[in-house]
DOSE-869837 format. One record per atom (N, C-alpha, C, CB): z, x, y. Coordinates in pm, whole numbers, padded with zeros to 5 digits, always signed. Glycine has a CB too. Layout:
N
ZXY ...
//
This chain:
307
+08663+07704+10152 +08732+07588+10068 +08818+07555+10147 +08794+07614+09934 +08921+07652+10159 +09084+07650+10214 +09042+07590+10373 +09181+07846+10217 +08959+07683+10443 +08964+07620+10572 +08945+07452+10580 +08855+07689+10652 +08835+07408+10490 +08779+07282+10502 +08890+07225+10478 +08666+07241+10421 +08971+07221+10360 +09117+07143+10346 +09194+07144+10430 +09197+07176+10258 +09218+07254+10537 +09317+07241+10639 +09211+07172+10769 +09399+07410+10674 +09142+07185+10805 +09083+07080+10869 +09050+06965+10843 +09009+07104+10902 +09067+06935+10720 +09075+06800+10682 +09214+06731+10691 +09026+06791+10549 +09262+06810+10647 +09420+06783+10663 +09417+06748+10823 +09533+06934+10618 +09381+06812+10890 +09462+06795+11091 +09354+06710+11117 +09469+06970+11243 +09228+06660+11053 +09188+06524+11131 +09241+06402+11046 +09012+06508+11151 +09337+06410+10885 +09359+06274+10869 +09522+06306+10974 +09364+06208+10670 +09571+06402+11004 +09701+06378+11047 +09637+06357+11190 +09823+06502+11020 +09578+06377+11267 +09531+06316+11413 +09517+06192+11391 +09398+06367+11480 +09423+06124+11297 +09399+05951+11284 +09509+05887+11267 +09313+05898+11167 +09606+05991+11169 +09728+05856+11128 +09820+05877+11265 +09851+05889+10943 +09816+05964+11377 +09852+05921+11506 +09789+05865+11531 +09869+05980+11593 +09658+05892+11594 +09643+05732+11638 +09610+05602+11615 +09597+05723+11695 +09648+05571+11463 +09637+05467+11400 +09784+05381+11450 +09615+05506+11243 +09913+05457+11484 +10050+05491+11510 +10037+05469+11608 +10112+05603+11487 +09973+05425+11711 +09987+05456+11878 +10014+05572+11972 +10076+05390+11917 +10040+05664+11886 +10078+05793+11956 +09954+05899+11973 +10198+05865+11870 +09823+05856+11920 +09728+05959+11906 +09687+06001+12056 +09602+05909+11816 +09701+05918+12170 +09665+05957+12320 +09742+06084+12365 +09702+05833+12425 +09861+06072+12293 +09959+06202+12306 +09970+06289+12227 +10073+06182+12315 +09860+06319+12149 +09897+06417+12040 +09783+06542+12079 +09879+06341+11863 +09845+06678+12065 +09716+06759+12133 +09696+06852+11994 +09757+06866+12308 +09561+06878+11989 +09488+06936+11853 +09533+07093+11895 +09283+06902+11835 +09611+07168+11821 +09577+07322+11822 +09523+07392+11703 +09696+07397+11852 +09444+07490+11752 +09349+07496+11645 +09390+07676+11641 +09161+07430+11688 +09500+07760+11563 +09532+07870+11572 +09470+07950+11432 +09677+07866+11599 +09493+08067+11451 +09473+08204+11319 +09661+08231+11329 +09332+08409+11392 +09600+08283+11172 +09728+08376+11147 +09777+08458+11213 +09727+08441+11062 +09878+08536+11223 +09936+08588+11310 +09901+08588+11483 +09934+08694+11255 +09861+08462+11533 +09878+08439+11688 +10025+08395+11726 +09774+08323+11740 +10018+08420+11851 +10139+08318+11888 +10093+08251+11995 +10283+08381+11925 +10124+08127+11979 +10094+08006+12080 +10226+07960+12130 +10013+07876+12009 +10208+07918+12289 +10320+07837+12362 +10317+07687+12385 +10333+07889+12490 +10382+07638+12340 +10361+07450+12376 +10414+07430+12505 +10457+07327+12267 +10353+07371+12579 +10403+07392+12727 +10443+07242+12752 +10278+07460+12846 +10591+07223+12813 +10666+07088+12827 +10602+07045+12940 +10828+07090+12844 +10554+07139+13040 +10502+07077+13177 +10625+07025+13231 +10382+06956+13166 +10782+07030+13248 +10879+07014+13307 +10959+07119+13353 +10932+06946+13248 +11060+07051+13426 +11160+07207+13467 +11285+07179+13410 +11193+07247+13652 +11368+07257+13313 +11505+07206+13260 +11579+07142+13351 +11591+07308+13209 +11624+07193+13444 +11709+07143+13537 +11703+06999+13576 +11694+07215+13640 +11587+06944+13562 +11596+06802+13601 +11548+06711+13474 +11501+06773+13736 +11577+06758+13365 +11596+06669+13243 +11749+06688+13211 +11493+06713+13110 +11746+06592+13121 +11892+06597+13045 +11883+06673+12925 +11949+06453+13003 +11807+06655+12823 +11774+06682+12740 +11607+06734+12675 +11829+06601+12712 +11593+06866+12614 +11461+06894+12558 +11493+06930+12412 +11381+07014+12638 +11398+06845+12327 +11452+06881+12197 +11276+06924+12136 +11558+06727+12106 +11245+06979+12027 +11177+07026+11932 +11210+07017+11777 +11167+07138+11968 +11106+06939+11743 +11098+06867+11613 +10976+06927+11510 +11071+06705+11649 +10982+06986+11408 +10858+07013+11343 +10892+06946+11182 +10820+07195+11349 +10837+06894+11166 +10780+06792+11052 +10917+06683+10994 +10712+06903+10900 +10914+06650+11160 +11095+06561+11164 +11255+06625+11160 +11110+06467+11017 +11224+06799+11167 +11307+06866+11150 +11357+06927+11338 +11248+06968+11030 +11451+06950+11373 +11463+06971+11485 +11500+07107+11452 +11543+06884+11561 +11403+07209+11561 +11423+07341+11539 +11420+07421+11688 +11311+07389+11434 +11495+07303+11778 +11513+07382+11881 +11531+07255+11994 +11386+07496+11900 +11651+07320+12054 +11692+07190+12180 +11739+07266+12271 +11816+07062+12148 +11706+07232+12433 +11802+07313+12533 +11867+07166+12611 +11699+07445+12662 +11945+07198+12724 +12010+07087+12751 +11969+07136+12914 +12181+07066+12687 +11986+07060+12983 +11923+07074+13135 +12060+07144+13219 +11868+06893+13213 +12178+07167+13178 +12252+07242+13271 +12312+07394+13172 +12387+07128+13338 +12186+07373+13030 +12199+07510+12966 +12317+07522+12925 +12172+07622+13044 +12414+07426+12890 +12526+07476+12828 +12478+07471+12657 +12667+07378+12875 +12404+07407+12621 +12381+07443+12478 +12202+07486+12456 +12432+07294+12376 +12214+07559+12383 +12079+07592+12350 +12078+07634+12207 +12022+07702+12442 +11965+07594+12159 +11954+07636+12002 +11798+07633+11933 +12051+07524+11911 +11767+07729+11866 +11670+07775+11770 +11668+07781+11624 +11651+07878+11796 +11574+07707+11521 +11562+07735+11379 +11702+07691+11382 +11516+07890+11315 +11759+07807+11258 +11857+07779+11206 +12000+07758+11296 +11856+07869+11118 +11991+07782+11424 +12123+07742+11485 +12128+07610+11511 +12154+07808+11606 +12009+07516+11528 +11968+07386+11527 +11998+07337+11395 +11830+07371+11562 +11955+07332+11314 +11961+07284+11139 +12017+07400+11074 +11798+07250+11055 +12120+07405+10991 +12204+07486+10954 +12164+07458+10784 +12360+07454+11019 +12057+07368+10775 +12008+07349+10597 +11911+07417+10601 +11962+07200+10523 +11804+07458+10718 +11693+07508+10708 +11651+07642+10798 +11620+07404+10728 +11578+07757+10764 +11575+07828+10789 +11398+07856+10784 +11674+07878+10733 +11337+07817+10893 +11192+07819+10847 +11093+07905+10911 +11141+07694+10858 +11161+07921+11018 +11067+08066+11146 +11133+08192+11123 +11091+08044+11355 +11277+08216+11090 +11327+08313+11105 +11315+08440+11230 +11301+08338+11002 +11359+08383+11281 +11358+08429+11453 +11231+08503+11512 +11486+08542+11485 +11133+08402+11491 +11011+08395+11541 +10987+08254+11679 +10917+08377+11395 +11105+08194+11683 +11089+08102+11788 +11184+08161+11913 +11131+07948+11734 +11092+08137+12002 +11179+08159+12165 +11186+08009+12278 +11068+08303+12273 +11248+07996+12321 +11268+07881+12411 +11282+07929+12580 +11410+07803+12356 +11171+07912+12616 +11226+07914+12770 +11326+07846+12866 +11143+07893+12829 +11411+07933+12882 +11528+07859+12998 +11494+07763+13070 +11578+07941+13105 +11377+07809+13171 +11372+07733+13303 +11261+07585+13250 +11293+07856+13451 +11167+07606+13164 +11079+07510+13135 +11105+07429+13005 +10957+07571+13134 +11163+07512+12874 +11187+07458+12790 +11049+07495+12698 +11229+07328+12830 +10950+07552+12780 +10858+07584+12609 +10905+07659+12547 +10718+07643+12595 +10836+07573+12406 +10848+07673+12284 +10728+07755+12240 +10887+07597+12161 +10752+07918+12217 +10685+08014+12140 +10683+07998+12001 +10733+08131+12164 +10608+07993+11923 +10602+08088+11790 +10525+08170+11783 +10580+08037+11678 +10534+08306+11727 +10525+08414+11737 +10471+08436+11515 +10691+08479+11829 +10367+08519+11563 +10346+08551+11389 +10301+08461+11337 +10459+08578+11299 +10236+08348+11351 +10173+08243+11324 +10140+08251+11156 +10052+08234+11422 +10220+08166+11112 +10206+08211+10915 +10151+08014+10859 +10468+08284+10802 +10065+08075+10767 +10048+07912+10705 +10116+07820+10693 +10024+07895+10603 +10255+07818+10655 +10342+07759+10639 +10383+07667+10758 +10418+07840+10599 +10292+07754+10924 +10396+07662+11011 +10261+07545+11111 +10522+07804+11150 +10158+07527+10985 +10071+07432+10992 +10140+07299+10963 +09963+07462+10906 +10078+07191+11081 +10195+07103+11055 +10224+07016+11233 +10350+07226+10991 +10287+06876+11211 +10294+06828+11291 +10426+06909+11409 +10297+06702+11233 +10400+06903+11540 +10542+06967+11620 +10568+06817+11721 +10502+07156+11744 +10679+06770+11725 +10711+06692+11849 +10765+06748+11955 +10790+06599+11826 +10743+06687+12061 +10845+06718+12199 +10906+06566+12268 +10735+06810+12342 +11058+06603+12286 +11109+06471+12319 +11162+06514+12426 +11201+06394+12226 +11133+06490+12582 +11219+06492+12701 +11289+06364+12729 +11141+06527+12818 +11409+06394+12730 +11471+06275+12800 +11558+06309+12928 +11563+06201+12700 +11478+06223+13026 +11527+06239+13145 +11621+06174+13207 +11454+06235+13206 +11697+06174+13342 +11817+06079+13381 +11729+05930+13382 +11899+06127+13556 +11611+05916+13427 +11547+05804+13439 +11469+05712+13375 +11505+05821+13497 +11398+05848+13277 +11277+05802+13151 +11276+05896+13064 +11116+05787+13194 +11206+05871+12946 +11229+05991+12836 +11054+05947+12803 +11389+05966+12677 +11020+06106+12707 +10847+06112+12703 +10868+06186+12573 +10740+06205+12847 +10761+06164+12512 +10731+06240+12402 +10612+06281+12398 +10754+06186+12296 +10584+06433+12309 +10431+06460+12311 +10422+06524+12168 +10372+06568+12446 +10312+06526+12118 +10334+06593+11962 +10186+06696+11923 +10350+06437+11824 +10212+06808+11901 +10083+06835+11895 +10093+06925+11743 +10025+06915+12042 +09949+06896+11689 +09874+06917+11533 +09852+07043+11568 +09724+06825+11478 +09947+07151+11497 +09923+07302+11465 +09794+07270+11335 +10100+07398+11398 +09692+07325+11338 +09578+07368+11221 +09543+07526+11241 +09418+07270+11240 +09509+07568+11086 +09520+07676+11085 +09367+07725+11090 +09606+07711+10982 +09348+07794+11146 +09157+07826+11144 +09141+07958+11101 +09063+07820+11309 +09082+07969+10970 +08986+08114+10933 +09071+08212+10904 +08887+08177+11055 +09053+08338+10867 +09136+08432+10915 +09197+08531+10970 +09148+08441+10896 +09310+08574+10980 +09413+08651+11074 +09341+08723+11154 +09515+08743+11009 +09304+08701+11293 +09243+08810+11362 +09244+08926+11388 +09239+08800+11429 +09450+08962+11390 +09470+09095+11406 +09450+09166+11291 +09588+09120+11453 +09379+09139+11165 +09329+09231+11087 +09222+09365+11162 +09257+09141+10985 +09253+09475+11125 +09181+09576+11162 +09068+09636+11118 +09240+09645+11165 +08984+09625+11227 +08826+09639+11207 +08756+09801+11205 +08756+09553+11341 +08713+09843+11109 +08658+09979+11077 +08524+09991+11180 +08615+09990+10901 +08519+10109+11234 +08393+10141+11314 +08375+10303+11343 +08401+10059+11458 +08283+10322+11287 +08261+10467+11260 +08100+10512+11339 +08262+10490+11071 +08076+10577+11415 +07955+10602+11498 +07951+10774+11452 +07979+10558+11691 +07845+10800+11512 +07805+10981+11563 +07834+10961+11694 +07622+11055+11546 +07858+11083+11737 +07871+11129+11842 +07767+11151+11928 +07926+11214+11824 +07746+11083+12067 +07651+11052+12115 +07625+10867+12189 +07572+11101+12005 +07658+10814+12028 +07612+10682+12045 +07688+10582+12109 +07584+10637+11936 +07614+10498+12136 +07723+10361+12192 +07804+10282+12079 +07625+10227+12271 +07885+10219+12125 +07987+10122+12046 +08029+10020+12115 +08108+10183+12000 +07982+09903+12049 +08016+09797+12121 +08123+09728+12041 +07899+09713+12152 +08287+09691+12086 +08376+09639+12021 +08384+09483+12099 +08504+09737+12019 +08353+09395+11986 +08306+09272+11999 +08456+09174+11991 +08185+09246+11874 +08429+09083+12130 +08577+09011+12140 +08587+08860+12073 +08619+08995+12307 +08454+08817+12084 +08430+08724+11948 +08486+08596+12006 +08521+08777+11790 +08508+08563+12138 +08608+08484+12175 +08500+08429+12300 +08771+08564+12210 +08502+08270+12321 +08463+08207+12433 +08549+08237+12554 +08459+08072+12407 +08550+08271+12675 +08654+08294+12747 +08618+08206+12900 +08675+08461+12753 +08730+08115+12914 +08729+08058+12994 +08825+08126+13131 +08754+07943+12935 +08745+08024+13229 +08839+08095+13381 +08953+08157+13348 +08900+07984+13497 +09042+08068+13316 +09166+08083+13300 +09245+08187+13215 +09192+07981+13268 +09117+08244+13144 +09227+08290+13022 +09203+08430+13075 +09187+08257+12827 +09261+08517+13002 +09282+08702+13062 +09268+08764+12900 +09498+08760+13161 +09241+08888+12934 +09252+08987+12841 +09257+09135+12882 +09152+08968+12760 +09325+09226+12770 +09362+09366+12793 +09281+09440+12677 +09530+09391+12787 +09236+09572+12712 +09208+09647+12631 +09298+09734+12617 +09109+09687+12646 +09358+09798+12498 +09435+09968+12522 +09359+10060+12408 +09646+09975+12481 +09383+10196+12437 +09331+10262+12350 +09493+10369+12291 +09183+10343+12427 +09506+10362+12203 +09631+10428+12135 +09755+10408+12215 +09612+10583+12116 +09737+10268+12267 +09897+10247+12381 +09859+10238+12526 +10020+10399+12380 +09759+10270+12544 +09720+10302+12663 +09651+10204+12726 +09655+10407+12660 +09658+10159+12877 +09558+09990+12940 +09443+10068+12982 +09633+09870+13114 +09332+10046+12907 +09204+10061+12961 +09118+09992+13078 +09146+10046+12870 +09172+09861+12991 +09086+09746+13077 +09135+09595+13080 +08937+09736+13016 +09137+09548+13211 +09222+09446+13200 +09124+09321+13272 +09375+09484+13276 +09103+09211+13261 +09054+09141+13306 +09124+08975+13338 +08958+09163+13238 +09156+08920+13472 +09217+08805+13468 +09204+08717+13583 +09339+08827+13444 +09230+08633+13591 +09155+08532+13697 +09191+08574+13822 +09193+08376+13687 +09287+08669+13859 +09310+08736+14027 +09211+08855+13959 +09519+08798+14106 +09178+08884+14061 +09043+08991+14070 +09131+09114+14123 +08892+08940+14196 +09250+09111+14197 +09329+09196+14205 +09388+09303+14085 +09405+09129+14254 +09379+09230+14010 +09460+09265+13890 +09355+09339+13758 +09537+09110+13836 +09222+09294+13813 +09178+09331+13727 +09079+09479+13715 +09136+09225+13701 +09068+09547+13626 +09068+09715+13637 +09006+09760+13514 +09224+09791+13649 +08923+09886+13501 +08904+09948+13428 +08856+10067+13398 +08879+09901+13399 +08917+10159+13269 +08933+10304+13311 +09025+10353+13374 +08851+10342+13375 +08967+10450+13471 +09090+10512+13541 +09134+10390+13655 +09047+10677+13622 +09084+10317+13676 +09108+10188+13817 +09226+10182+13729 +08988+10009+13857 +09277+10129+13591 +09412+10094+13547 +09513+10186+13551 +09411+10053+13427 +09651+10131+13582 +09761+10235+13651 +09764+10327+13567 +09910+10190+13677 +09769+10328+13434 +09777+10456+13343 +09638+10470+13265 +09908+10444+13227 +09528+10439+13287 +09407+10466+13248 +09356+10601+13234 +09336+10406+13321 +09380+10677+13318 +09381+10836+13326 +09220+10807+13331 +09462+10950+13178 +09170+10952+13289 +09022+10969+13321 +08959+11062+13201 +09001+11043+13477 +08973+10990+13080 +08983+11010+12991 +08789+10973+12948 +09119+10937+12942 +08754+10820+12993 +08657+10788+12965 +08516+10829+13049 +08688+10678+12954 +08584+10854+13174 +08474+10931+13295 +08343+10805+13333 +08376+11111+13205 +08373+10676+13372 +08269+10597+13375 +08219+10564+13302 +08202+10615+13419 +08226+10604+13132 +08153+10547+13032 +08181+10434+12975 +08143+10616+12950 +08322+10351+13030 +08387+10185+12918 +08302+10090+13062 +08671+10141+12894 +08263+09997+12943 +08193+09825+13040 +08283+09737+12956 +07970+09758+13013 +08289+09664+13014 +08328+09503+12979 +08241+09405+13039 +08472+09460+13031 +08180+09329+12935 +08072+09245+12997 +08161+09084+12967 +07891+09271+12903 +08106+08967+13033 +08159+08863+13075 +08240+08812+12943 +08054+08772+13137 +08204+08848+12856 +08253+08779+12697 +08369+08848+12700 +08155+08812+12538 +08399+08976+12720 +08527+09058+12724 +08471+09201+12652 +08668+08974+12632 +08381+09163+12594 +08361+09308+12508 +08360+09431+12541 +08260+09320+12454 +08402+09508+12480 +08420+09663+12535 +08276+09766+12505 +08568+09739+12442 +08225+09811+12587 +08132+09891+12571 +08170+10056+12570 +08044+09852+12669 +08146+10156+12464 +08178+10276+12494 +08057+10352+12489 +08279+10323+12415 +08029+10439+12579 +07849+10503+12617 +07896+10616+12578 +07761+10509+12796 +07778+10703+12534 +07800+10847+12522 +07919+10853+12442 +07814+10923+12658 +07929+10844+12327 +08071+10857+12256 +08085+10967+12200 +08102+10763+12156 +08214+11037+12246 +08269+11175+12188 +08398+11165+12134 +08278+11285+12291 +08437+11282+11994 +08540+11302+11948 +08665+11237+11964 +08546+11392+11968 +08684+11235+12093 +08811+11219+12164 +08835+11079+12173 +08813+11282+12300 +08697+11006+12167 +08691+10863+12174 +08764+10792+12039 +08533+10822+12188 +08745+10876+11954 +08855+10846+11805 +08995+10764+11855 +08921+11027+11722 +08991+10685+11782 +09152+10653+11760 +09166+10495+11773 +09260+10734+11885 +09290+10433+11795 +09295+10269+11803 +09291+10192+11926 +09413+10220+11748 +09180+10087+11907 +09160+10028+12051 +09233+09863+12015 +08957+10026+12109 +09320+09823+12080 +09373+09677+12048 +09317+09589+12149 +09535+09662+12049 +09260+09492+12162 +09223+09394+12208 +09339+09258+12197 +09097+09383+12145 +09377+09227+12371 +09477+09120+12365 +09439+08989+12439 +09605+09171+12421 +09413+08884+12389 +09347+08764+12467 +09499+08674+12469 +09188+08675+12371 +09464+08601+12566 +09567+08494+12601 +09479+08345+12687 +09695+08582+12719 +09445+08303+12562 +09375+08196+12578 +09464+08062+12670 +09333+08161+12429 +09399+08037+12742 +09520+07922+12817 +09413+07788+12792 +09570+07959+13040 +09533+07653+12777 +09509+07513+12746 +09605+07445+12880 +09566+07468+12568 +09575+07349+12902 +09678+07217+12954 +09782+07242+12916 +09659+07074+12909 +09780+07233+12763 +09933+07181+12687 +09988+07319+12637 +09914+07057+12532 +09923+07367+12630 +09948+07517+12559 +09860+07647+12533 +09979+07493+12437 +09929+07757+12488 +09860+07854+12523 +09798+07972+12386 +09955+07913+12629 +09768+08066+12365 +09723+08140+12230 +09720+08274+12288 +09569+08093+12155 +09834+08367+12189 +09800+08481+12251 +09752+08570+12104 +09936+08544+12353 +09631+08637+12120 +09530+08645+11978 +09521+08820+12002 +09333+08535+11987 +09543+08873+11883 +09535+09008+11863 +09407+09059+11794 +09647+09045+11791 +09345+09148+11855 +09230+09198+11750 +09250+09350+11786 +09050+09132+11779 +09236+09433+11604 +09247+09624+11621 +09077+09644+11586 +09385+09735+11459 +09061+09765+11624 +08959+09848+11626 +08976+09959+11615 +08898+09842+11707 +08971+10070+11444 +09013+10173+11429 +08867+10231+11432 +09109+10188+11317 +08828+10322+11534 +08712+10411+11603 +08741+10526+11518 +08722+10445+11780 +08612+10579+11473 +08586+10720+11434 +08480+10800+11448 +08598+10731+11330 +08462+10843+11599 +08353+10942+11601 +08303+11064+11541 +08354+10971+11685 +08232+11129+11487 +08184+11252+11378 +08129+11331+11477 +08065+11216+11246 +08135+11452+11499 +08012+11562+11534 +07972+11596+11459 +08019+11668+11593 +07853+11569+11429 +07731+11571+11325 +07730+11752+11359 +07552+11449+11375 +07675+11803+11486 +07622+11915+11486 +07729+11997+11455 +07555+11942+11598 +07859+11972+11500 +07961+12080+11465 +07983+12081+11343 +08083+12072+11525 +07960+11936+11249 +08028+11977+11096 +07934+12040+11036 +08075+11857+10994 +07772+12049+11091 +07691+12138+11046 +07678+12271+11063 +07608+12104+11068 +07729+12343+11199 +07760+12458+11191 +07879+12528+11097 +07772+12473+11305 +07987+12389+11109 +08086+12465+11035 +08048+12473+10832 +08250+12370+11080 +07995+12387+10851 +07962+12440+10673 +07882+12557+10684 +07861+12322+10563 +07790+12571+10739 +07679+12688+10743 +07730+12818+10775 +07570+12662+10846 +07884+12805+10862 +07912+12954+10894 +08010+12993+10766 +07992+12980+11060 +08091+12856+10696 +08191+12878+10610 +08080+12953+10467 +08288+12711+10581 +07974+12886+10430 +07893+12906+10334 +07855+13057+10374 +07778+12797+10326 +07751+13090+10468 +07746+13252+10523 +07874+13345+10551 +07676+13251+10662 +07985+13320+10540 +08114+13410+10486 +08128+13429+10370 +08235+13368+10512 +08127+13326+10303 +08119+13301+10132 +08052+13430+10071 +08013+13154+10085 +07916+13443+10132 +07807+13491+10077 +07859+13616+10113 +07667+13446+10120 +07880+13672+10214 +07907+13819+10278 +08012+13861+10182 +07964+13824+10449 +08098+13792+10152 +08207+13833+10081 +08184+13853+09936 +08308+13744+10100 +08122+13749+09875 +08047+13765+09742 +07984+13931+09772 +07908+13622+09718 +07875+13927+09810 +07826+14081+09792 +07862+14174+09823 +07742+14114+09824 +07976+14175+09909 +08100+14267+09941 +08158+14349+09839 +08210+14190+09986 +08172+14198+09760 +08309+14215+09620 +08198+14314+09533 +08374+14013+09498 +08046+14290+09489 +07985+14299+09430 +07954+14471+09452 +07907+14193+09444 +07921+14515+09541 +07895+14641+09566 +08036+14709+09581 +07802+14654+09688 +08158+14691+09589 +08271+14753+09603 +08266+14778+09412 +08408+14649+09695 +08295+14661+09356 +08274+14661+09230 +08194+14786+09166 +08213+14543+09208 +08041+14781+09217 +07930+14877+09161 +07988+15005+09162 +07793+14882+09244 +08032+15069+09249 +08078+15184+09314 +08194+15231+09248 +08103+15162+09453 +08277+15167+09268 +08392+15165+09145 +08358+15224+08984 +08432+15000+09123 +08245+15105+08942 +08191+15125+08783 +08108+15289+08785 +08054+14970+08733 +08061+15319+08899 +07977+15449+08875 +08075+15545+08867 +07869+15489+08986 +08144+15552+08953 +08255+15649+08954 +08337+15696+08848 +08332+15609+09028 +08356+15581+08809 +08432+15535+08684 +08343+15627+08522 +08413+15324+08684 +08243+15592+08557 +08152+15627+08445 +08108+15843+08459 +07981+15494+08480 +08115+15867+08570 +08126+16025+08620 +08217+16103+08611 +08114+16045+08732 +08343+16032+08528 +08471+16146+08604 +08497+16165+08438 +08649+16065+08741 +08595+16282+08480 +08592+16377+08332 +08715+16420+08336 +08485+16513+08314 +08819+16404+08194 +08938+16428+08231 +08969+16574+08237 +09021+16360+08152 +09067+16612+08334 +09079+16753+08299 +09173+16800+08195 +09112+16819+08410 +09133+16941+08174 +09250+16954+08055 +09379+16941+08071 +09255+17070+07997 +09465+16938+07917 +09599+16887+07916 +09670+17016+07924 +09639+16795+07789 +09629+17109+07873 +09726+17191+07849 +09620+17362+07813 +09832+17111+07708 +09738+17497+07808 +09684+17594+07823 +09565+17625+07721 +09778+17674+07830 +09588+17612+07624 +09536+17641+07507 +09368+17560+07494 +09656+17591+07394 +09364+17441+07553 +09279+17366+07591 +09139+17446+07683 +09364+17265+07663 +09250+17478+07805 +09178+17552+07893 +09068+17685+07828 +09293+17606+07989 +09173+17782+07776 +09110+17886+07727 +09039+17859+07620 +09185+17979+07703 +09012+17786+07521 +08912+17710+07455 +08812+17702+07543 +08952+17583+07411 +08798+17624+07589 +08689+17554+07688 +08669+17680+07740 +08732+17424+07805 +08727+17765+07761 +08640+17920+07844 +08542+17979+07740 +08766+18076+07887 +08636+18015+07615 +08555+18030+07529 +08465+18017+07472 +08569+18028+07498 +08435+17887+07497 +08280+17801+07381 +08196+17820+07550 +08310+17534+07283 +08263+17830+07653 +08122+17854+07793 +08091+17976+07760 +08164+17855+07987 +08206+18118+07751 +08142+18229+07747 +08030+18249+07596 +08262+18336+07761 +08080+18202+07493 +07970+18185+07382 +07849+18136+07380 +08005+18125+07300 +07834+18072+07472 +07737+17963+07506 +07641+18086+07601 +07819+17800+07605 +07708+18123+07693 +07644+18237+07781 +07599+18343+07732 +07719+18285+07867 +07675+18405+07604 +07623+18536+07565 +07472+18490+07462 +07765+18633+07469 +07506+18349+07395 +07400+18349+07344 +07264+18313+07425 +07423+18278+07250 +07257+18280+07546 +07185+18246+07608 +07082+18357+07622 +07243+18198+07704 +07190+18460+07624 +07109+18614+07706 +07073+18686+07543 +07263+18758+07843 +07071+18620+07464 +07042+18718+07350 +07083+18811+07282 +06981+18764+07360 +07226+18831+07302 +07277+18946+07243 +07372+18901+07124 +07349+19032+07351 +07346+19019+07032 +07403+19027+06885 +07559+18952+06862 +07417+19198+06844 
//
């Protein structure tokens, strides 16, 4: 329902701009929460007098051609602090980057470029679509299985993506084939996977013949390029590979050890018990010894039949 209303709001805003005569300059940008987006100006700052960015009619960024004045967010407007250090302005082009997109960032962004001989405007209509892509997905497999971590994006020619495992680059797809790599081909990929990785044309990563050492955090970063804007999207996968054979052996070994310990304890307890039952306390004094000797003599004499 939330997605429906967001989409409806975006369509209404777009129709509003068309009706006002600026629809042809409106760029529709569909993003997810926690994405980063770059709005491109298509110009160079040193060839312009001023580049200004507005969000819902509030100035949020500005840069002069001679770089004498640069501001973002609260620096431009002391009455508001919408983005809290999530804005970045490119000094060379004046392009605006918004990191870690939030629900409150949806809306209309207006770019005004003031040149020495002409001025131009462009409008970006940002719509939030769906749940955050950066939410971590849990994946569990048994050792020896294959696992595919899905990109779930339709990549175009100019798009690029990278795969990292526990912070180490293990695969990269770019427009430039010289920069593309997988596993040991990557600069810091090492030989952990030894040819067990595959990346298909959609960008999904497959790990064949998984091992327990493959357990960890996999991060996919996608750079989705358009003529007027770019989107950086991140997906995370927590992969756990279980060695069932090792676990069974460990359990069997533990049970066997417990049985041996229990049997040993029973045997020792039995020996102690029988020894204790056959034990006779020694005489405590001389009288006791003499009385015991006399009784033994009396018994012996009676056995021999003496009067």
